[in-house]
All heavy atoms as a GROMACS GRO file, in nm:
protein
  588
    1MET      N    1   0.084  -0.118   0.000
    1MET     CA    2   0.000  -0.001   0.000
    1MET      C    3   0.088   0.126  -0.001
    1MET      O    4   0.175   0.139   0.084
    1MET     CB    5  -0.088  -0.001   0.123
    1MET     CG    6  -0.174   0.120   0.138
    1MET     SD    7  -0.283   0.101   0.282
    1MET     CE    8  -0.290   0.265   0.336
    2SER      N    9   0.064   0.210  -0.092
    2SER     CA   10   0.139   0.334  -0.102
    2SER      C   11   0.076   0.440  -0.013
    2SER      O   12  -0.043   0.456  -0.007
    2SER     CB   13   0.137   0.384  -0.246
    2SER     OG   14   0.197   0.510  -0.255
    3LEU      N   15   0.161   0.516   0.057
    3LEU     CA   16   0.115   0.624   0.141
    3LEU      C   17   0.132   0.761   0.075
    3LEU      O   18   0.097   0.863   0.136
    3LEU     CB   19   0.187   0.623   0.275
    3LEU     CG   20   0.161   0.504   0.364
    3LEU    CD1   21   0.250   0.505   0.486
    3LEU    CD2   22   0.015   0.501   0.407
    4ALA      N   23   0.177   0.763  -0.048
    4ALA     CA   24   0.197   0.886  -0.120
    4ALA      C   25   0.069   0.966  -0.128
    4ALA      O   26  -0.032   0.916  -0.171
    4ALA     CB   27   0.252   0.859  -0.258
    5ASP      N   28   0.075   1.089  -0.080
    5ASP     CA   29  -0.036   1.184  -0.080
    5ASP      C   30  -0.156   1.140   0.005
    5ASP      O   31  -0.265   1.198  -0.009
    5ASP     CB   32  -0.082   1.216  -0.224
    5ASP     CG   33   0.022   1.299  -0.297
    5ASP    OD1   34   0.081   1.388  -0.231
    5ASP    OD2   35   0.039   1.276  -0.415
    6LYS      N   36  -0.141   1.043   0.091
    6LYS     CA   37  -0.248   1.005   0.185
    6LYS      C   38  -0.240   1.102   0.304
    6LYS      O   39  -0.132   1.140   0.348
    6LYS     CB   40  -0.230   0.860   0.237
    6LYS     CG   41  -0.233   0.758   0.129
    6LYS     CD   42  -0.375   0.735   0.084
    6LYS     CE   43  -0.375   0.617  -0.016
    6LYS     NZ   44  -0.499   0.593  -0.075
    7HIS      N   45  -0.355   1.138   0.357
    7HIS     CA   46  -0.361   1.222   0.476
    7HIS      C   47  -0.358   1.131   0.599
    7HIS      O   48  -0.439   1.040   0.610
    7HIS     CB   49  -0.489   1.306   0.476
    7HIS     CG   50  -0.491   1.407   0.366
    7HIS    ND1   51  -0.454   1.538   0.386
    7HIS    CD2   52  -0.524   1.398   0.237
    7HIS    CE1   53  -0.465   1.605   0.274
    7HIS    NE2   54  -0.509   1.523   0.180
    8VAL      N   55  -0.266   1.163   0.690
    8VAL     CA   56  -0.254   1.082   0.810
    8VAL      C   57  -0.244   1.174   0.931
    8VAL      O   58  -0.176   1.274   0.930
    8VAL     CB   59  -0.123   0.996   0.806
    8VAL    CG1   60  -0.110   0.914   0.930
    8VAL    CG2   61  -0.121   0.910   0.681
    9VAL      N   62  -0.320   1.140   1.036
    9VAL     CA   63  -0.314   1.214   1.163
    9VAL      C   64  -0.246   1.124   1.263
    9VAL      O   65  -0.280   1.007   1.280
    9VAL     CB   66  -0.457   1.251   1.215
    9VAL    CG1   67  -0.449   1.313   1.353
    9VAL    CG2   68  -0.525   1.345   1.117
   10VAL      N   69  -0.147   1.184   1.334
   10VAL     CA   70  -0.076   1.112   1.439
   10VAL      C   71  -0.100   1.184   1.569
   10VAL      O   72  -0.067   1.303   1.582
   10VAL     CB   73   0.077   1.104   1.408
   10VAL    CG1   74   0.151   1.036   1.519
   10VAL    CG2   75   0.102   1.035   1.275
   11THR      N   76  -0.157   1.114   1.666
   11THR     CA   77  -0.174   1.171   1.800
   11THR      C   78  -0.053   1.128   1.884
   11THR      O   79   0.008   1.024   1.858
   11THR     CB   80  -0.303   1.128   1.869
   11THR    OG1   81  -0.303   0.984   1.882
   11THR    CG2   82  -0.424   1.168   1.790
   12GLY      N   83  -0.022   1.207   1.984
   12GLY     CA   84   0.097   1.174   2.064
   12GLY      C   85   0.225   1.194   1.987
   12GLY      O   86   0.328   1.131   2.015
   13ALA      N   87   0.224   1.284   1.892
   13ALA     CA   88   0.339   1.303   1.802
   13ALA      C   89   0.459   1.361   1.872
   13ALA      O   90   0.569   1.351   1.820
   13ALA     CB   91   0.297   1.393   1.686
   14GLU      N   92   0.441   1.418   1.990
   14GLU     CA   93   0.555   1.474   2.061
   14GLU      C   94   0.636   1.368   2.133
   14GLU      O   95   0.750   1.392   2.177
   14GLU     CB   96   0.510   1.580   2.163
   14GLU     CG   97   0.445   1.522   2.289
   14GLU     CD   98   0.301   1.484   2.275
   14GLU    OE1   99   0.243   1.501   2.168
   14GLU    OE2  100   0.243   1.434   2.372
   15GLY      N  101   0.584   1.247   2.142
   15GLY     CA  102   0.656   1.138   2.210
   15GLY      C  103   0.759   1.073   2.122
   15GLY      O  104   0.768   1.098   2.001
   16PHE      N  105   0.838   0.985   2.181
   16PHE     CA  106   0.944   0.916   2.108
   16PHE      C  107   0.890   0.834   1.990
   16PHE      O  108   0.934   0.849   1.878
   16PHE     CB  109   1.020   0.822   2.204
   16PHE     CG  110   1.132   0.746   2.141
   16PHE    CD1  111   1.253   0.809   2.119
   16PHE    CD2  112   1.114   0.616   2.101
   16PHE    CE1  113   1.358   0.740   2.059
   16PHE    CE2  114   1.219   0.543   2.043
   16PHE     CZ  115   1.340   0.605   2.022
   17ILE      N  116   0.788   0.753   2.015
   17ILE     CA  117   0.735   0.669   1.908
   17ILE      C  118   0.661   0.751   1.806
   17ILE      O  119   0.678   0.740   1.684
   17ILE     CB  120   0.646   0.557   1.967
   17ILE    CG1  121   0.730   0.462   2.051
   17ILE    CG2  122   0.573   0.482   1.856
   17ILE    CD1  123   0.651   0.360   2.128
   18GLY      N  124   0.572   0.844   1.855
   18GLY     CA  125   0.494   0.926   1.764
   18GLY      C  126   0.578   1.011   1.670
   18GLY      O  127   0.548   1.026   1.552
   19SER      N  128   0.687   1.067   1.721
   19SER     CA  129   0.775   1.148   1.638
   19SER      C  130   0.841   1.066   1.528
   19SER      O  131   0.852   1.112   1.415
   19SER     CB  132   0.880   1.219   1.723
   19SER     OG  133   0.966   1.127   1.783
   20HIS      N  134   0.882   0.945   1.566
   20HIS     CA  135   0.944   0.858   1.466
   20HIS      C  136   0.839   0.809   1.361
   20HIS      O  137   0.873   0.795   1.244
   20HIS     CB  138   1.011   0.740   1.532
   20HIS     CG  139   1.142   0.782   1.597
   20HIS    ND1  140   1.147   0.839   1.720
   20HIS    CD2  141   1.269   0.773   1.552
   20HIS    CE1  142   1.273   0.867   1.750
   20HIS    NE2  143   1.349   0.827   1.648
   21VAL      N  144   0.717   0.788   1.404
   21VAL     CA  145   0.612   0.749   1.312
   21VAL      C  146   0.588   0.864   1.213
   21VAL      O  147   0.580   0.841   1.091
   21VAL     CB  148   0.482   0.713   1.386
   21VAL    CG1  149   0.364   0.703   1.291
   21VAL    CG2  150   0.499   0.582   1.464
   22CYS      N  151   0.582   0.986   1.262
   22CYS     CA  152   0.564   1.103   1.176
   22CYS      C  153   0.678   1.111   1.072
   22CYS      O  154   0.653   1.133   0.953
   22CYS     CB  155   0.562   1.230   1.256
   22CYS     SG  156   0.413   1.259   1.352
   23GLU      N  157   0.797   1.094   1.119
   23GLU     CA  158   0.915   1.102   1.030
   23GLU      C  159   0.909   0.996   0.921
   23GLU      O  160   0.933   1.023   0.804
   23GLU     CB  161   1.042   1.090   1.115
   23GLU     CG  162   1.168   1.122   1.042
   23GLU     CD  163   1.288   1.126   1.130
   23GLU    OE1  164   1.276   1.099   1.254
   23GLU    OE2  165   1.395   1.158   1.080
   24MET      N  166   0.873   0.874   0.959
   24MET     CA  167   0.865   0.766   0.862
   24MET      C  168   0.754   0.788   0.760
   24MET      O  169   0.764   0.759   0.643
   24MET     CB  170   0.849   0.633   0.933
   24MET     CG  171   0.975   0.591   1.010
   24MET     SD  172   0.955   0.439   1.102
   24MET     CE  173   0.945   0.324   0.968
   25LEU      N  174   0.641   0.842   0.809
   25LEU     CA  175   0.530   0.870   0.719
   25LEU      C  176   0.565   0.976   0.615
   25LEU      O  177   0.530   0.966   0.499
   25LEU     CB  178   0.405   0.911   0.800
   25LEU     CG  179   0.335   0.803   0.878
   25LEU    CD1  180   0.237   0.863   0.979
   25LEU    CD2  181   0.265   0.708   0.783
   26VAL      N  182   0.636   1.080   0.658
   26VAL     CA  183   0.679   1.184   0.567
   26VAL      C  184   0.775   1.123   0.461
   26VAL      O  185   0.763   1.152   0.344
   26VAL     CB  186   0.750   1.299   0.643
   26VAL    CG1  187   0.826   1.390   0.548
   26VAL    CG2  188   0.646   1.379   0.721
   27GLN      N  189   0.865   1.039   0.507
   27GLN     CA  190   0.956   0.973   0.413
   27GLN      C  191   0.881   0.887   0.311
   27GLN      O  192   0.924   0.872   0.197
   27GLN     CB  193   1.057   0.888   0.488
   27GLN     CG  194   1.163   0.968   0.560
   27GLN     CD  195   1.257   0.880   0.642
   27GLN    OE1  196   1.215   0.785   0.705
   27GLN    NE2  197   1.384   0.917   0.641
   28ALA      N  198   0.768   0.833   0.355
   28ALA     CA  199   0.686   0.748   0.264
   28ALA      C  200   0.596   0.831   0.173
   28ALA      O  201   0.522   0.776   0.092
   28ALA     CB  202   0.600   0.651   0.348
   29GLY      N  203   0.596   0.964   0.190
   29GLY     CA  204   0.519   1.052   0.100
   29GLY      C  205   0.383   1.090   0.154
   29GLY      O  206   0.306   1.154   0.083
   30ALA      N  207   0.351   1.054   0.279
   30ALA     CA  208   0.223   1.090   0.336
   30ALA      C  209   0.217   1.238   0.374
   30ALA      O  210   0.320   1.301   0.399
   30ALA     CB  211   0.192   1.002   0.460
   31ARG      N  212   0.096   1.290   0.379
   31ARG     CA  213   0.074   1.428   0.429
   31ARG      C  214   0.034   1.413   0.574
   31ARG      O  215  -0.072   1.364   0.607
   31ARG     CB  216  -0.035   1.492   0.347
   31ARG     CG  217   0.005   1.498   0.197
   31ARG     CD  218  -0.106   1.545   0.112
   31ARG     NE  219  -0.103   1.689   0.111
   31ARG     CZ  220  -0.197   1.765   0.054
   31ARG    NH1  221  -0.302   1.709  -0.001
   31ARG    NH2  222  -0.187   1.895   0.053
   32VAL      N  223   0.124   1.456   0.663
   32VAL     CA  224   0.110   1.428   0.808
   32VAL      C  225   0.063   1.549   0.884
   32VAL      O  226   0.117   1.659   0.871
   32VAL     CB  227   0.247   1.378   0.865
   32VAL    CG1  228   0.237   1.351   1.013
   32VAL    CG2  229   0.294   1.257   0.788
   33ARG      N  230  -0.038   1.526   0.966
   33ARG     CA  231  -0.086   1.626   1.064
   33ARG      C  232  -0.060   1.565   1.199
   33ARG      O  233  -0.112   1.458   1.232
   33ARG     CB  234  -0.236   1.652   1.043
   33ARG     CG  235  -0.290   1.759   1.134
   33ARG     CD  236  -0.433   1.792   1.106
   33ARG     NE  237  -0.443   1.864   0.978
   33ARG     CZ  238  -0.557   1.889   0.917
   33ARG    NH1  239  -0.671   1.851   0.969
   33ARG    NH2  240  -0.558   1.957   0.802
   34ALA      N  241   0.022   1.633   1.280
   34ALA     CA  242   0.066   1.577   1.409
   34ALA      C  243   0.001   1.653   1.522
   34ALA      O  244   0.017   1.777   1.531
   34ALA     CB  245   0.216   1.587   1.416
   35LEU      N  246  -0.068   1.579   1.608
   35LEU     CA  247  -0.125   1.641   1.727
   35LEU      C  248  -0.023   1.636   1.840
   35LEU      O  249   0.026   1.530   1.878
   35LEU     CB  250  -0.251   1.570   1.772
   35LEU     CG  251  -0.320   1.624   1.897
   35LEU    CD1  252  -0.371   1.766   1.873
   35LEU    CD2  253  -0.429   1.533   1.942
   36VAL      N  254   0.009   1.753   1.891
   36VAL     CA  255   0.107   1.768   2.001
   36VAL      C  256   0.034   1.825   2.118
   36VAL      O  257  -0.038   1.924   2.107
   36VAL     CB  258   0.223   1.860   1.958
   36VAL    CG1  259   0.316   1.887   2.076
   36VAL    CG2  260   0.301   1.795   1.843
   37TRP      N  261   0.050   1.761   2.232
   37TRP     CA  262  -0.016   1.810   2.353
   37TRP      C  263   0.032   1.950   2.386
   37TRP      O  264   0.151   1.975   2.397
   37TRP     CB  265   0.013   1.715   2.470
   37TRP     CG  266  -0.070   1.739   2.592
   37TRP    CD1  267  -0.196   1.786   2.598
   37TRP    CD2  268  -0.029   1.719   2.727
   37TRP    NE1  269  -0.240   1.796   2.728
   37TRP    CE2  270  -0.137   1.752   2.812
   37TRP    CE3  271   0.088   1.672   2.786
   37TRP    CZ2  272  -0.132   1.743   2.947
   37TRP    CZ3  273   0.091   1.663   2.922
   37TRP    CH2  274  -0.017   1.699   3.002
   38TYR      N  275  -0.064   2.043   2.398
   38TYR     CA  276  -0.030   2.182   2.425
   38TYR      C  277   0.053   2.199   2.549
   38TYR      O  278   0.026   2.138   2.654
   38TYR     CB  279  -0.159   2.267   2.437
   38TYR     CG  280  -0.129   2.408   2.481
   38TYR    CD1  281  -0.084   2.501   2.388
   38TYR    CD2  282  -0.140   2.448   2.612
   38TYR    CE1  283  -0.052   2.630   2.424
   38TYR    CE2  284  -0.109   2.578   2.651
   38TYR     CZ  285  -0.064   2.667   2.559
   38TYR     OH  286  -0.034   2.794   2.597
   39ASN      N  287   0.157   2.284   2.540
   39ASN     CA  288   0.233   2.323   2.658
   39ASN      C  289   0.267   2.472   2.643
   39ASN      O  290   0.277   2.521   2.532
   39ASN     CB  291   0.359   2.236   2.676
   39ASN     CG  292   0.459   2.256   2.566
   39ASN    OD1  293   0.526   2.358   2.559
   39ASN    ND2  294   0.466   2.158   2.477
   40ALA      N  295   0.286   2.533   2.753
   40ALA     CA  296   0.311   2.677   2.754
   40ALA      C  297   0.449   2.717   2.706
   40ALA      O  298   0.477   2.833   2.679
   40ALA     CB  299   0.289   2.731   2.897
   41PHE      N  300   0.537   2.619   2.687
   41PHE     CA  301   0.673   2.648   2.650
   41PHE      C  302   0.694   2.646   2.497
   41PHE      O  303   0.802   2.684   2.450
   41PHE     CB  304   0.770   2.546   2.712
   41PHE     CG  305   0.756   2.542   2.862
   41PHE    CD1  306   0.700   2.435   2.923
   41PHE    CD2  307   0.800   2.649   2.941
   41PHE    CE1  308   0.683   2.431   3.062
   41PHE    CE2  309   0.786   2.648   3.078
   41PHE     CZ  310   0.727   2.540   3.139
   42GLY      N  311   0.595   2.602   2.422
   42GLY     CA  312   0.608   2.598   2.278
   42GLY      C  313   0.699   2.491   2.226
   42GLY      O  314   0.749   2.497   2.114
   43HIS      N  315   0.723   2.388   2.306
   43HIS     CA  316   0.810   2.276   2.266
   43HIS      C  317   0.723   2.168   2.202
   43HIS      O  318   0.609   2.148   2.240
   43HIS     CB  319   0.884   2.219   2.386
   43HIS     CG  320   0.979   2.313   2.448
   43HIS    ND1  321   1.096   2.354   2.388
   43HIS    CD2  322   0.974   2.378   2.569
   43HIS    CE1  323   1.160   2.440   2.466
   43HIS    NE2  324   1.090   2.457   2.576
   44TYR      N  325   0.782   2.098   2.108
   44TYR     CA  326   0.712   1.989   2.040
   44TYR      C  327   0.769   1.853   2.076
   44TYR      O  328   0.756   1.756   2.003
   44TYR     CB  329   0.723   2.009   1.888
   44TYR     CG  330   0.661   2.137   1.838
   44TYR    CD1  331   0.724   2.210   1.738
   44TYR    CD2  332   0.544   2.188   1.891
   44TYR    CE1  333   0.670   2.328   1.692
   44TYR    CE2  334   0.489   2.306   1.844
   44TYR     CZ  335   0.552   2.376   1.745
   44TYR     OH  336   0.500   2.493   1.698
   45GLY      N  337   0.831   1.843   2.192
   45GLY     CA  338   0.885   1.720   2.242
   45GLY      C  339   0.991   1.661   2.144
   45GLY      O  340   1.076   1.735   2.096
   46TRP      N  341   0.980   1.534   2.116
   46TRP     CA  342   1.074   1.466   2.029
   46TRP      C  343   1.068   1.517   1.886
   46TRP      O  344   1.165   1.502   1.809
   46TRP     CB  345   1.053   1.315   2.030
   46TRP     CG  346   1.111   1.251   2.154
   46TRP    CD1  347   1.047   1.230   2.272
   46TRP    CD2  348   1.240   1.201   2.169
   46TRP    NE1  349   1.129   1.171   2.360
   46TRP    CE2  350   1.251   1.150   2.299
   46TRP    CE3  351   1.351   1.191   2.084
   46TRP    CZ2  352   1.367   1.095   2.349
   46TRP    CZ3  353   1.468   1.134   2.134
   46TRP    CH2  354   1.476   1.087   2.265
   47LEU      N  355   0.961   1.582   1.844
   47LEU     CA  356   0.954   1.639   1.710
   47LEU      C  357   1.057   1.750   1.692
   47LEU      O  358   1.100   1.777   1.580
   47LEU     CB  359   0.815   1.696   1.679
   47LEU     CG  360   0.704   1.596   1.641
   47LEU    CD1  361   0.572   1.667   1.627
   47LEU    CD2  362   0.742   1.520   1.514
   48ASP      N  363   1.098   1.812   1.802
   48ASP     CA  364   1.204   1.913   1.794
   48ASP      C  365   1.336   1.855   1.740
   48ASP      O  366   1.417   1.926   1.687
   48ASP     CB  367   1.229   1.978   1.931
   48ASP     CG  368   1.118   2.070   1.973
   48ASP    OD1  369   1.041   2.117   1.886
   48ASP    OD2  370   1.103   2.093   2.096
   49ALA      N  371   1.354   1.722   1.757
   49ALA     CA  372   1.478   1.657   1.716
   49ALA      C  373   1.471   1.609   1.572
   49ALA      O  374   1.576   1.566   1.517
   49ALA     CB  375   1.508   1.540   1.808
   50VAL      N  376   1.355   1.615   1.508
   50VAL     CA  377   1.341   1.569   1.370
   50VAL      C  378   1.410   1.674   1.282
   50VAL      O  379   1.389   1.795   1.300
   50VAL     CB  380   1.191   1.555   1.331
   50VAL    CG1  381   1.176   1.529   1.182
   50VAL    CG2  382   1.130   1.445   1.413
   51PRO      N  383   1.494   1.632   1.186
   51PRO     CA  384   1.559   1.728   1.097
   51PRO      C  385   1.460   1.822   1.033
   51PRO      O  386   1.352   1.785   0.991
   51PRO     CB  387   1.627   1.638   0.992
   51PRO     CG  388   1.644   1.507   1.059
   51PRO     CD  389   1.527   1.494   1.155
   52ALA      N  390   1.502   1.948   1.020
   52ALA     CA  391   1.413   2.053   0.970
   52ALA      C  392   1.350   2.022   0.834
   52ALA      O  393   1.235   2.055   0.813
   52ALA     CB  394   1.487   2.187   0.965
   53GLU      N  395   1.426   1.960   0.746
   53GLU     CA  396   1.370   1.934   0.612
   53GLU      C  397   1.254   1.840   0.618
   53GLU      O  398   1.166   1.840   0.534
   53GLU     CB  399   1.478   1.882   0.514
   53GLU     CG  400   1.537   1.748   0.550
   53GLU     CD  401   1.658   1.759   0.644
   53GLU    OE1  402   1.694   1.869   0.688
   53GLU    OE2  403   1.718   1.654   0.672
   54ARG      N  404   1.246   1.753   0.720
   54ARG     CA  405   1.131   1.664   0.738
   54ARG      C  406   1.025   1.730   0.825
   54ARG      O  407   0.907   1.716   0.797
   54ARG     CB  408   1.176   1.532   0.799
   54ARG     CG  409   1.255   1.447   0.705
   54ARG     CD  410   1.276   1.307   0.756
   54ARG     NE  411   1.386   1.250   0.684
   54ARG     CZ  412   1.495   1.204   0.741
   54ARG    NH1  413   1.506   1.203   0.871
   54ARG    NH2  414   1.592   1.153   0.668
   55ARG      N  415   1.068   1.797   0.930
   55ARG     CA  416   0.972   1.860   1.021
   55ARG      C  417   0.890   1.967   0.951
   55ARG      O  418   0.770   1.985   0.981
   55ARG     CB  419   1.045   1.921   1.140
   55ARG     CG  420   0.947   1.965   1.251
   55ARG     CD  421   1.016   2.019   1.377
   55ARG     NE  422   1.100   2.131   1.347
   55ARG     CZ  423   1.234   2.131   1.364
   55ARG    NH1  424   1.298   2.026   1.407
   55ARG    NH2  425   1.304   2.238   1.337
   56ASN      N  426   0.947   2.034   0.850
   56ASN     CA  427   0.875   2.137   0.776
   56ASN      C  428   0.762   2.074   0.692
   56ASN      O  429   0.672   2.148   0.648
   56ASN     CB  430   0.969   2.217   0.687
   56ASN     CG  431   1.062   2.303   0.770
   56ASN    OD1  432   1.033   2.334   0.887
   56ASN    ND2  433   1.174   2.340   0.712
   57SER      N  434   0.766   1.946   0.668
   57SER     CA  435   0.663   1.876   0.596
   57SER      C  436   0.550   1.825   0.687
   57SER      O  437   0.454   1.766   0.635
   57SER     CB  438   0.723   1.759   0.520
   57SER     OG  439   0.816   1.803   0.425
   58ILE      N  440   0.565   1.845   0.813
   58ILE     CA  441   0.465   1.799   0.910
   58ILE      C  442   0.382   1.920   0.959
   58ILE      O  443   0.437   2.019   1.002
   58ILE     CB  444   0.533   1.735   1.032
   58ILE    CG1  445   0.617   1.612   0.988
   58ILE    CG2  446   0.431   1.692   1.138
   58ILE    CD1  447   0.708   1.554   1.098
   59GLU      N  448   0.251   1.907   0.949
   59GLU     CA  449   0.162   2.008   1.005
   59GLU      C  450   0.142   1.981   1.153
   59GLU      O  451   0.079   1.878   1.188
   59GLU     CB  452   0.029   2.009   0.931
   59GLU     CG  453  -0.066   2.114   0.986
   59GLU     CD  454  -0.205   2.105   0.927
   59GLU    OE1  455  -0.223   2.028   0.828
   59GLU    OE2  456  -0.293   2.174   0.979
   60ILE      N  457   0.199   2.063   1.235
   60ILE     CA  458   0.192   2.043   1.382
   60ILE      C  459   0.072   2.122   1.438
   60ILE      O  460   0.062   2.241   1.414
   60ILE     CB  461   0.323   2.084   1.450
   60ILE    CG1  462   0.438   1.997   1.397
   60ILE    CG2  463   0.310   2.070   1.601
   60ILE    CD1  464   0.575   2.036   1.447
   61VAL      N  465  -0.013   2.051   1.509
   61VAL     CA  466  -0.133   2.112   1.571
   61VAL      C  467  -0.122   2.092   1.720
   61VAL      O  468  -0.105   1.979   1.767
   61VAL     CB  469  -0.262   2.045   1.518
   61VAL    CG1  470  -0.383   2.103   1.583
   61VAL    CG2  471  -0.269   2.058   1.366
   62LEU      N  472  -0.130   2.200   1.795
   62LEU     CA  473  -0.129   2.192   1.942
   62LEU      C  474  -0.270   2.168   1.993
   62LEU      O  475  -0.365   2.229   1.945
   62LEU     CB  476  -0.076   2.324   2.004
   62LEU     CG  477   0.067   2.357   1.968
   62LEU    CD1  478   0.102   2.495   2.022
   62LEU    CD2  479   0.163   2.252   2.021
   63GLY      N  480  -0.284   2.077   2.085
   63GLY     CA  481  -0.419   2.045   2.138
   63GLY      C  482  -0.414   1.929   2.235
   63GLY      O  483  -0.310   1.885   2.276
   64ASP      N  484  -0.533   1.883   2.268
   64ASP     CA  485  -0.549   1.773   2.361
   64ASP      C  486  -0.652   1.675   2.304
   64ASP      O  487  -0.762   1.716   2.268
   64ASP     CB  488  -0.596   1.829   2.495
   64ASP     CG  489  -0.593   1.727   2.608
   64ASP    OD1  490  -0.609   1.608   2.582
   64ASP    OD2  491  -0.575   1.769   2.723
   65VAL      N  492  -0.615   1.549   2.298
   65VAL     CA  493  -0.700   1.447   2.241
   65VAL      C  494  -0.831   1.433   2.320
   65VAL      O  495  -0.932   1.385   2.267
   65VAL     CB  496  -0.625   1.314   2.229
   65VAL    CG1  497  -0.609   1.248   2.362
   65VAL    CG2  498  -0.692   1.221   2.130
   66ARG      N  499  -0.836   1.483   2.443
   66ARG     CA  500  -0.958   1.476   2.523
   66ARG      C  501  -1.058   1.587   2.490
   66ARG      O  502  -1.169   1.588   2.541
   66ARG     CB  503  -0.920   1.484   2.673
   66ARG     CG  504  -0.834   1.365   2.718
   66ARG     CD  505  -0.783   1.384   2.855
   66ARG     NE  506  -0.691   1.499   2.858
   66ARG     CZ  507  -0.628   1.545   2.963
   66ARG    NH1  508  -0.647   1.486   3.080
   66ARG    NH2  509  -0.544   1.646   2.958
   67ASP      N  510  -1.019   1.682   2.406
   67ASP     CA  511  -1.103   1.792   2.367
   67ASP      C  512  -1.178   1.755   2.238
   67ASP      O  513  -1.123   1.762   2.125
   67ASP     CB  514  -1.015   1.918   2.345
   67ASP     CG  515  -1.094   2.040   2.305
   67ASP    OD1  516  -1.214   2.030   2.275
   67ASP    OD2  517  -1.035   2.149   2.302
   68ALA      N  518  -1.303   1.713   2.250
   68ALA     CA  519  -1.381   1.665   2.136
   68ALA      C  520  -1.393   1.772   2.026
   68ALA      O  521  -1.384   1.741   1.906
   68ALA     CB  522  -1.519   1.621   2.181
   69HIS      N  523  -1.414   1.898   2.062
   69HIS     CA  524  -1.429   2.002   1.963
   69HIS      C  525  -1.297   2.017   1.883
   69HIS      O  526  -1.300   2.028   1.759
   69HIS     CB  527  -1.463   2.134   2.031
   69HIS     CG  528  -1.481   2.247   1.936
   69HIS    ND1  529  -1.587   2.259   1.851
   69HIS    CD2  530  -1.402   2.355   1.913
   69HIS    CE1  531  -1.574   2.369   1.780
   69HIS    NE2  532  -1.462   2.430   1.814
   70ALA      N  533  -1.186   2.014   1.949
   70ALA     CA  534  -1.056   2.023   1.881
   70ALA      C  535  -1.034   1.903   1.790
   70ALA      O  536  -0.980   1.919   1.679
   70ALA     CB  537  -0.943   2.036   1.983
   71MET      N  538  -1.078   1.787   1.831
   71MET     CA  539  -1.060   1.665   1.749
   71MET      C  540  -1.144   1.672   1.621
   71MET      O  541  -1.099   1.630   1.514
   71MET     CB  542  -1.091   1.541   1.826
   71MET     CG  543  -0.994   1.509   1.940
   71MET     SD  544  -0.822   1.503   1.889
   71MET     CE  545  -0.766   1.666   1.928
   72HIS      N  546  -1.264   1.730   1.630
   72HIS     CA  547  -1.346   1.747   1.511
   72HIS      C  548  -1.273   1.839   1.411
   72HIS      O  549  -1.274   1.813   1.291
   72HIS     CB  550  -1.483   1.804   1.546
   72HIS     CG  551  -1.574   1.703   1.603
   72HIS    ND1  552  -1.638   1.606   1.530
   72HIS    CD2  553  -1.611   1.680   1.732
   72HIS    CE1  554  -1.711   1.532   1.607
   72HIS    NE2  555  -1.696   1.572   1.734
   73GLY      N  556  -1.215   1.947   1.464
   73GLY     CA  557  -1.137   2.037   1.378
   73GLY      C  558  -1.015   1.973   1.318
   73GLY      O  559  -0.981   1.995   1.202
   74LEU      N  560  -0.948   1.890   1.396
   74LEU     CA  561  -0.828   1.821   1.354
   74LEU      C  562  -0.858   1.727   1.238
   74LEU      O  563  -0.778   1.717   1.143
   74LEU     CB  564  -0.768   1.742   1.470
   74LEU     CG  565  -0.637   1.667   1.442
   74LEU    CD1  566  -0.522   1.765   1.430
   74LEU    CD2  567  -0.610   1.567   1.554
   75LEU      N  568  -0.972   1.664   1.240
   75LEU     CA  569  -1.007   1.566   1.141
   75LEU      C  570  -1.099   1.622   1.030
   75LEU      O  571  -1.140   1.547   0.941
   75LEU     CB  572  -1.078   1.446   1.207
   75LEU     CG  573  -0.995   1.374   1.312
   75LEU    CD1  574  -1.078   1.272   1.385
   75LEU    CD2  575  -0.870   1.312   1.251
   76ALA      N  576  -1.127   1.752   1.033
   76ALA     CA  577  -1.224   1.810   0.940
   76ALA      C  578  -1.186   1.792   0.796
   76ALA      O  579  -1.272   1.773   0.710
   76ALA     CB  580  -1.242   1.957   0.974
   77ASP      N  581  -1.061   1.801   0.763
   77ASP     CA  582  -1.020   1.790   0.624
   77ASP      C  583  -1.004   1.646   0.583
   77ASP      O  584  -0.965   1.610   0.479
   77ASP     CB  585  -0.892   1.867   0.602
   77ASP     CG  586  -0.906   2.015   0.628
   77ASP    OD1  587  -1.020   2.065   0.616
   77ASP    OD2  588  -0.807   2.079   0.666
   0.00000   0.00000   0.00000
């Protein structure tokens, strides 16, 4: 199955596993939207360590998976 131009949402993208999943999806050609748990420091966790040329291909959305309204917006497209 090709992931080229597929839209993929990754929750927990700021974590070790989630950040690596995002990176691999971008390498596979997917269009990645990454949900990162909001924090006041503006850090994206492990996504901060992803090389800029890949991270720039990831749409990072700050939010909380427990917020139903935010999740509807995240998945709207």
